KEZA-607250 format. One record per residue (C-alpha): residue in one letter; x, y, z. Coordinates in pm, 1 decimal, m for minus. Layout:
BEGIN
+-----+----------+----------+----------+
: res :        X :        Y :        Z :
+-----+----------+----------+----------+
:   a :        X :        Y :        Z :
...
+-----+----------+----------+----------+
***
This chain:
BEGIN
+-----+----------+----------+----------+
: res :        X :        Y :        Z :
+-----+----------+----------+----------+
:   x :  10780.9 :   5297.8 :  m6983.6 :
:   x :  10753.9 :   5202.2 :  m6615.3 :
:   x :  10571.9 :   4877.4 :  m6712.1 :
:   x :  10867.3 :   4790.2 :  m6957.5 :
:   x :  11126.3 :   4846.7 :  m6688.6 :
:   x :  10946.0 :   4622.3 :  m6442.0 :
:   x :  10928.7 :   4363.8 :  m6710.1 :
:   x :  11299.6 :   4364.6 :  m6777.6 :
:   x :  11362.6 :   4373.9 :  m6412.1 :
:   x :  11158.6 :   4055.8 :  m6368.0 :
:   x :  11329.9 :   3877.1 :  m6648.4 :
:   x :  11670.3 :   3951.3 :  m6508.5 :
:   x :  11558.2 :   3812.3 :  m6167.8 :
:   x :  11424.6 :   3492.0 :  m6330.8 :
:   x :  11757.6 :   3445.1 :  m6513.4 :
:   x :  11930.7 :   3476.2 :  m6183.1 :
:   x :  11711.4 :   3195.3 :  m6041.0 :
:   x :  11783.3 :   2944.7 :  m6303.9 :
:   x :  12131.4 :   3054.2 :  m6412.6 :
:   x :  12329.8 :   2953.9 :  m6096.9 :
:   x :  12575.0 :   3229.7 :  m6158.1 :
:   x :  12736.4 :   3474.1 :  m5919.5 :
:   x :  12570.8 :   3803.0 :  m5858.3 :
:   x :  12593.7 :   3997.1 :  m6181.0 :
:   x :  12514.3 :   4337.2 :  m6327.2 :
:   x :  12302.0 :   4417.2 :  m6632.8 :
:   x :  12164.5 :   4714.9 :  m6818.4 :
:   x :  12223.9 :   4926.9 :  m6529.3 :
:   x :  12483.8 :   4934.6 :  m6249.6 :
:   x :  12233.3 :   4982.6 :  m5968.7 :
:   x :  12055.3 :   4653.6 :  m6073.6 :
:   x :  12191.8 :   4340.6 :  m5895.9 :
:   x :  12069.8 :   3972.5 :  m5946.0 :
:   x :  12117.0 :   3704.6 :  m5679.5 :
:   x :  12028.6 :   3332.7 :  m5694.0 :
:   x :  11751.0 :   3263.1 :  m5454.4 :
:   x :  11664.6 :   2908.8 :  m5329.3 :
:   x :  11294.6 :   2861.8 :  m5294.2 :
:   x :  11202.6 :   2618.6 :  m4995.9 :
:   x :  11062.5 :   2286.9 :  m5132.8 :
:   x :  10788.8 :   2101.9 :  m4968.5 :
:   x :  10686.4 :   1758.9 :  m5076.3 :
:   x :  10321.3 :   1726.0 :  m5185.0 :
:   x :  10095.7 :   1567.3 :  m4937.9 :
:   x :  10042.7 :   1180.2 :  m4962.6 :
:   x :   9726.4 :   1080.8 :  m5152.2 :
:   x :   9445.3 :    954.5 :  m4949.8 :
:   x :   9226.0 :    664.3 :  m5021.2 :
:   x :   8923.9 :    780.4 :  m5203.8 :
:   x :   8599.9 :    602.6 :  m5109.8 :
:   x :   8434.2 :    416.6 :  m5378.4 :
:   x :   8131.5 :    614.1 :  m5471.0 :
:   x :   8048.1 :    439.1 :  m5813.0 :
:   x :   7697.0 :    315.2 :  m5856.8 :
:   x :   7684.8 :    m74.9 :  m5869.4 :
:   x :   7561.8 :   m235.2 :  m6184.4 :
:   x :   7196.4 :   m352.1 :  m6159.4 :
:   x :   7138.2 :   m722.3 :  m6107.8 :
:   x :   6776.2 :   m730.5 :  m6049.5 :
:   x :   6512.7 :   m795.3 :  m6298.4 :
:   x :   6361.2 :   m486.2 :  m6464.5 :
:   x :   6035.9 :   m375.2 :  m6337.0 :
:   x :   5760.5 :   m281.7 :  m6601.0 :
:   x :   5849.5 :     90.6 :  m6562.9 :
:   x :   6218.3 :     30.7 :  m6600.6 :
:   x :   6143.2 :   m196.4 :  m6907.6 :
:   x :   5951.2 :     88.0 :  m7082.4 :
:   x :   6244.1 :    330.1 :  m6992.4 :
:   x :   6493.1 :     91.5 :  m7123.6 :
:   x :   6309.0 :     35.3 :  m7458.1 :
:   x :   6292.2 :    426.8 :  m7483.7 :
:   x :   6680.1 :    424.2 :  m7482.8 :
:   x :   6711.3 :    227.9 :  m7809.9 :
:   x :   6659.6 :    506.5 :  m8054.6 :
:   x :   6913.6 :    722.7 :  m7850.7 :
:   x :   7196.5 :    474.5 :  m7941.2 :
:   x :   7234.3 :    699.9 :  m8238.9 :
:   x :   7296.5 :   1074.8 :  m8223.6 :
:   x :   7428.4 :   1324.7 :  m7958.4 :
:   x :   7321.5 :   1116.1 :  m7659.5 :
:   x :   7440.8 :    781.3 :  m7778.7 :
:   x :   7728.2 :    761.3 :  m7529.3 :
:   x :   7482.9 :    848.2 :  m7250.3 :
:   x :   7243.5 :    582.8 :  m7358.4 :
:   x :   7533.2 :    320.1 :  m7395.5 :
:   x :   7627.5 :    403.7 :  m7023.7 :
:   x :   7254.5 :    358.0 :  m6913.4 :
:   x :   7249.4 :     14.9 :  m7057.3 :
:   x :   7574.2 :    m71.6 :  m6896.4 :
:   x :   7441.8 :     40.7 :  m6559.0 :
:   x :   7119.6 :   m153.5 :  m6613.6 :
:   x :   7335.0 :   m455.8 :  m6664.0 :
:   x :   7244.8 :   m812.7 :  m6781.2 :
:   x :   6872.3 :   m763.7 :  m6719.7 :
:   x :   6873.0 :   m510.4 :  m7009.9 :
:   x :   7037.0 :   m740.8 :  m7257.1 :
:   x :   6703.0 :   m878.3 :  m7405.9 :
:   x :   6607.1 :   m507.3 :  m7473.2 :
:   x :   6946.5 :   m428.6 :  m7629.0 :
:   x :   6934.4 :   m721.9 :  m7850.4 :
:   x :   6614.8 :   m568.8 :  m8021.5 :
:   x :   6850.6 :   m287.8 :  m8148.4 :
:   x :   7034.9 :   m546.2 :  m8367.8 :
:   x :   6731.5 :   m549.8 :  m8603.6 :
:   x :   6672.8 :   m175.0 :  m8607.1 :
:   x :   6719.6 :     15.6 :  m8950.6 :
:   x :   7000.5 :    232.5 :  m8844.8 :
:   x :   7346.7 :     61.5 :  m8896.5 :
:   x :   7492.9 :    294.7 :  m8623.0 :
:   x :   7233.3 :    184.1 :  m8364.7 :
:   x :   7322.1 :   m179.8 :  m8452.6 :
:   x :   7691.7 :   m122.8 :  m8417.2 :
:   x :   7658.2 :     69.7 :  m8096.3 :
:   x :   7439.3 :   m203.2 :  m7960.6 :
:   x :   7708.2 :   m456.7 :  m8024.8 :
:   x :   7956.2 :   m235.3 :  m7858.7 :
:   x :   7734.3 :   m197.6 :  m7557.8 :
:   x :   7711.4 :   m567.7 :  m7521.6 :
:   x :   8080.5 :   m580.9 :  m7504.2 :
:   x :   8101.6 :   m307.5 :  m7245.8 :
:   x :   7843.2 :   m459.8 :  m7015.9 :
:   x :   7976.9 :   m815.8 :  m7063.4 :
:   x :   7634.7 :   m920.3 :  m7195.8 :
:   x :   7702.3 :  m1288.5 :  m7247.2 :
:   x :   7334.4 :  m1361.9 :  m7292.2 :
:   x :   7339.8 :  m1162.9 :  m7607.1 :
:   x :   7606.2 :  m1389.7 :  m7777.3 :
:   x :   7343.9 :  m1602.3 :  m7971.2 :
:   x :   7202.8 :  m1282.3 :  m8124.4 :
:   x :   7555.1 :  m1164.4 :  m8203.9 :
:   x :   7622.5 :  m1481.1 :  m8386.5 :
:   x :   7297.2 :  m1453.4 :  m8591.9 :
:   x :   7405.4 :  m1101.8 :  m8687.5 :
:   x :   7749.1 :  m1206.3 :  m8788.5 :
:   x :   7600.3 :  m1483.3 :  m9006.6 :
:   x :   7330.2 :  m1244.7 :  m9175.1 :
:   x :   7431.9 :  m1199.1 :  m9541.2 :
:   x :   7221.2 :   m888.1 :  m9566.1 :
:   x :   7389.2 :   m711.6 :  m9287.2 :
:   x :   7674.7 :   m459.2 :  m9377.5 :
:   x :   8030.9 :   m595.1 :  m9344.6 :
:   x :   8130.3 :   m341.7 :  m9063.5 :
:   x :   7848.5 :   m460.7 :  m8834.4 :
:   x :   7892.8 :   m843.2 :  m8914.6 :
:   x :   8266.5 :   m823.4 :  m8843.0 :
:   x :   8207.3 :   m646.7 :  m8513.1 :
:   x :   7922.1 :   m888.5 :  m8406.4 :
:   x :   8174.1 :  m1171.2 :  m8453.8 :
:   x :   8454.4 :  m1002.0 :  m8285.6 :
:   x :   8238.6 :   m931.0 :  m7967.6 :
:   x :   8086.9 :  m1278.8 :  m7969.2 :
:   x :   8438.0 :  m1430.3 :  m7970.0 :
:   x :   8531.6 :  m1214.4 :  m7679.3 :
:   x :   8218.2 :  m1278.5 :  m7470.0 :
:   x :   8177.2 :  m1661.9 :  m7538.3 :
:   x :   8408.9 :  m1819.3 :  m7785.6 :
:   x :   8246.6 :  m2149.4 :  m7762.0 :
:   x :   7957.6 :  m2034.8 :  m7956.2 :
:   x :   8145.5 :  m1860.3 :  m8227.0 :
:   x :   8252.5 :  m2154.6 :  m8468.4 :
:   x :   7891.0 :  m2160.1 :  m8624.0 :
:   x :   7931.4 :  m1805.4 :  m8735.6 :
:   x :   8295.6 :  m1850.7 :  m8832.1 :
:   x :   8201.9 :  m2129.2 :  m9050.6 :
:   x :   7942.6 :  m1928.4 :  m9238.9 :
:   x :   8149.2 :  m1622.0 :  m9276.7 :
:   x :   8459.0 :  m1819.8 :  m9412.1 :
:   x :   8250.4 :  m1900.9 :  m9713.1 :
:   x :   8109.6 :  m1555.8 :  m9763.9 :
:   x :   8162.1 :  m1394.3 : m10111.9 :
:   x :   8308.2 :  m1084.7 :  m9945.8 :
:   x :   8675.3 :  m1136.1 :  m9890.7 :
:   x :   8677.2 :   m884.4 :  m9598.1 :
:   x :   8410.7 :  m1100.5 :  m9414.8 :
:   x :   8628.1 :  m1410.9 :  m9491.2 :
:   x :   8934.2 :  m1253.2 :  m9351.7 :
:   x :   8752.2 :  m1141.6 :  m9029.3 :
:   x :   8626.2 :  m1495.7 :  m8984.7 :
:   x :   8972.0 :  m1663.3 :  m9009.7 :
:   x :   9136.5 :  m1400.3 :  m8816.4 :
:   x :   8898.9 :  m1420.4 :  m8523.5 :
:   x :   8919.6 :  m1808.1 :  m8545.0 :
:   x :   9266.4 :  m1789.6 :  m8374.7 :
:   x :   9092.0 :  m1693.2 :  m8048.7 :
:   x :   8857.5 :  m1988.3 :  m8058.1 :
:   x :   9044.7 :  m2275.6 :  m7901.4 :
:   x :   8837.2 :  m2563.3 :  m8027.8 :
:   x :   8928.0 :  m2856.0 :  m8257.2 :
:   x :   8622.8 :  m2788.4 :  m8467.9 :
:   x :   8785.7 :  m2464.7 :  m8591.5 :
:   x :   9069.6 :  m2654.7 :  m8772.3 :
:   x :   8872.9 :  m2804.1 :  m9043.1 :
:   x :   8699.3 :  m2471.3 :  m9117.8 :
:   x :   9035.3 :  m2295.8 :  m9166.5 :
:   x :   9211.2 :  m2557.7 :  m9375.2 :
:   x :   9007.1 :  m2499.5 :  m9701.5 :
:   x :   9060.1 :  m2112.6 :  m9669.3 :
:   x :   9438.6 :  m2173.1 :  m9712.9 :
:   x :   9364.1 :  m2177.1 : m10088.9 :
:   x :   9142.3 :  m1877.8 : m10083.6 :
:   x :   9161.9 :  m1659.1 : m10407.5 :
:   x :   9258.2 :  m1366.7 : m10205.3 :
:   x :   9617.6 :  m1391.6 : m10067.7 :
:   x :   9546.3 :  m1175.0 :  m9756.9 :
:   x :   9270.8 :  m1412.3 :  m9653.2 :
:   x :   9466.6 :  m1733.5 :  m9716.2 :
:   x :   9752.1 :  m1602.1 :  m9513.7 :
:   x :   9535.5 :  m1508.8 :  m9230.1 :
:   x :   9406.1 :  m1861.6 :  m9236.1 :
:   x :   9738.9 :  m1997.7 :  m9230.3 :
:   x :   9849.4 :  m1771.3 :  m8943.9 :
:   x :   9539.9 :  m1886.5 :  m8736.4 :
:   x :   9634.0 :  m2250.1 :  m8817.7 :
:   x :   9985.0 :  m2202.6 :  m8690.3 :
:   x :   9873.7 :  m2032.5 :  m8371.3 :
:   x :   9604.5 :  m2291.6 :  m8288.3 :
:   x :   9812.1 :  m2607.0 :  m8385.6 :
:   x :  10173.7 :  m2500.7 :  m8370.1 :
:   x :  10215.5 :  m2761.0 :  m8659.6 :
:   x :  10550.0 :  m2685.7 :  m8840.3 :
:   x :  10519.8 :  m2706.7 :  m9212.4 :
:   x :  10786.3 :  m2665.9 :  m9476.2 :
:   x :  10870.6 :  m2312.9 :  m9572.6 :
:   x :  10619.5 :  m2161.9 :  m9840.7 :
:   x :  10682.8 :  m1835.3 :  m9998.1 :
:   x :  10338.7 :  m1685.0 :  m9953.6 :
:   x :  10419.4 :  m1353.4 : m10104.2 :
:   x :  10469.7 :  m1497.7 : m10456.2 :
:   x :  10244.4 :  m1796.0 : m10422.1 :
:   x :   9980.1 :  m1873.8 : m10673.4 :
:   x :   9626.9 :  m2023.8 : m10619.6 :
:   x :   9756.6 :  m2359.5 : m10732.2 :
:   x :  10048.0 :  m2333.4 : m10484.9 :
:   x :   9806.4 :  m2263.2 : m10193.2 :
:   x :   9585.1 :  m2547.8 : m10315.8 :
:   x :   9865.7 :  m2778.8 : m10267.7 :
:   x :   9954.8 :  m2658.4 :  m9929.1 :
:   x :   9589.8 :  m2682.1 :  m9822.9 :
:   x :   9607.2 :  m3042.3 :  m9929.6 :
:   x :   9919.5 :  m3084.5 :  m9708.1 :
:   x :   9722.4 :  m2954.4 :  m9411.8 :
:   x :   9426.1 :  m3177.3 :  m9494.9 :
:   x :   9657.3 :  m3486.4 :  m9489.7 :
:   x :   9805.0 :  m3379.0 :  m9160.5 :
:   x :   9466.3 :  m3327.1 :  m9013.4 :
:   x :   9337.3 :  m3654.2 :  m9121.2 :
:   x :   9619.7 :  m3828.1 :  m8960.3 :
:   x :   9606.1 :  m3649.8 :  m8626.5 :
:   x :   9250.6 :  m3527.3 :  m8558.9 :
:   x :   9166.9 :  m3816.8 :  m8326.3 :
:   x :   9447.0 :  m3748.8 :  m8086.1 :
:   x :   9512.4 :  m3379.9 :  m8146.5 :
:   x :   9448.8 :  m3128.3 :  m7867.2 :
:   x :   9471.0 :  m2745.8 :  m7888.9 :
:   x :   9794.9 :  m2656.6 :  m7713.0 :
:   x :   9798.9 :  m2390.9 :  m7436.2 :
:   x :   9854.4 :  m2050.1 :  m7566.7 :
:   x :  10204.8 :  m1932.8 :  m7550.1 :
:   x :  10277.0 :  m1655.7 :  m7305.2 :
:   x :  10495.9 :  m1360.7 :  m7398.0 :
:   x :  10848.4 :  m1383.5 :  m7252.3 :
:   x :  10934.2 :  m1131.7 :  m6989.2 :
:   x :  11241.6 :   m924.1 :  m7022.2 :
:   x :  11528.4 :  m1014.9 :  m6796.4 :
+-----+----------+----------+----------+
***
């Protein structure tokens, strides 16, 4: 009973704090509630925290470190996979040749995590291996697409070889990944790779190729209704792009990417 009375008394006191009303009476004449102003003190200013992070390794791996690094490869799958990925990131560029070995290991998850780790550690030296993985027809689509995506972001100059192979793949998801990533490769050699894909049997692949062409060339074509287009329509539009490219390829230069407009 006493506990219930104290609870009600506390609630009345809280209502007086937030209500901003004049002193009031409730439940009993002898209970009064006043608004109370609590002194406010600003929080202390944040102080500069010293950088205690461990710098990324840039020295060649010793024989002992090499053995330890190779032992990390199986751990790229399982409960310790994030820890193993972090270890590779800390070891830095010298560990890239070891990490590349994971791209041929049996587990798809190990291969995928190895690709993701190369991106995290900015392992540019691993791009040729990524290109080979992206081109490999026996690899699963998810790994091939991720290999291309990371290769483009690490060194796009080496990606056209993989894009050209993937743009002809029987799997439409592989073709779409190729022509989509092509828009980030600012090289003239990409244009003739994209143009034939404009007439692809799969509409979403053809449309991705067209969008990449627009982004890379800014060439304005006549309006085409892609939502209702047939393969014959797209073949005709592909021929239009071929004629334009034949007439301009000698002098054409990839324009600078458009920057998003800032709000006023």
